[in-house]
C-alpha positions as CSV (number, residue, x, y, z in Angstrom):
1,X,-2.9,-8.3,-10.7
2,X,0.3,-9.1,-8.9
3,X,3.8,-8.7,-10.4
4,X,6.6,-10.3,-8.5
5,X,9.7,-8.2,-8.8
6,X,12.9,-10.3,-9.0
7,X,16.0,-9.8,-6.9
8,X,17.9,-8.9,-10.0
9,X,15.3,-6.2,-10.8
10,X,15.6,-4.8,-7.3
11,X,19.4,-4.7,-7.4
12,X,19.4,-3.0,-10.8
13,X,16.6,-0.6,-9.7
14,X,14.8,-1.4,-13.0
15,X,11.8,-3.5,-13.7
16,X,11.9,-5.8,-16.8
17,X,10.0,-4.8,-19.9
18,X,7.8,-7.8,-19.4
19,X,6.9,-6.9,-15.9
20,X,6.4,-3.3,-16.8
21,X,4.0,-4.3,-19.5
22,X,2.1,-6.5,-17.1
23,X,1.9,-3.7,-14.6
24,X,0.6,-1.2,-17.2
25,X,-1.9,-3.7,-18.5
26,X,-3.1,-4.3,-15.0
27,X,-3.6,-0.6,-14.3
28,X,-5.5,-0.2,-17.6
29,X,-7.7,-3.3,-17.0
30,X,-8.1,-3.5,-13.2
31,X,-7.2,0.0,-12.0
32,X,-4.3,-1.2,-9.8
33,X,-1.2,-3.4,-9.7
34,X,0.6,-4.9,-6.7
35,X,4.4,-4.9,-7.1
36,X,5.4,-7.8,-4.8
37,X,8.9,-7.8,-3.0
38,X,9.5,-4.1,-3.6
39,X,9.1,-2.8,0.0
40,X,11.0,-4.9,2.6
41,X,8.6,-6.5,5.1
42,X,10.2,-4.9,8.2
43,X,9.4,-1.5,6.8
44,X,5.8,-2.6,6.2
45,X,5.7,-3.8,9.8
46,X,6.7,-0.3,11.0
47,X,4.0,1.3,8.8
48,X,1.4,-1.1,10.1
49,X,2.2,-0.3,13.7
50,X,2.0,3.4,13.1
51,X,-1.4,3.0,11.3
52,X,-2.7,0.9,14.2
53,X,-1.7,3.7,16.6
54,X,-3.4,6.3,14.5
55,X,-6.5,4.1,14.2
56,X,-6.7,3.8,18.0
57,X,-6.3,7.6,18.3
58,X,-9.2,8.2,15.8
59,X,-11.5,5.5,17.3
60,X,-11.0,6.7,20.9
61,X,-11.2,10.4,20.1
62,X,-13.5,12.2,22.6
63,X,-13.7,15.3,20.4
64,X,-16.1,15.3,17.6
65,X,-13.6,16.9,15.2
66,X,-12.7,14.2,12.7
67,X,-11.1,14.1,9.3
68,X,-13.3,15.1,6.4
69,X,-15.6,12.3,5.3
70,X,-14.7,10.2,8.4
71,X,-17.5,7.9,9.4
72,X,-17.2,6.2,12.7
73,X,-16.7,2.4,12.1
74,X,-15.5,3.0,8.5
75,X,-11.7,2.9,8.5
76,X,-10.2,4.1,5.2
77,X,-6.6,3.5,4.4
């Protein structure tokens, strides 16, 4: 389920009652909710770049010491 947060909600730092109920219902029914427009895309781009760097480090690691439950070829995020 995706809830698109409005510009007004972002400015007010408060989600509407309708959107809040949709989010709660989604978590109860689906186990997750996506709050669209909450995080600026440029910040997501920075996070993505760092995750790609970390991925490269893990995949190319010559040492066999890996994070717990890490399976080569299975990338968990």
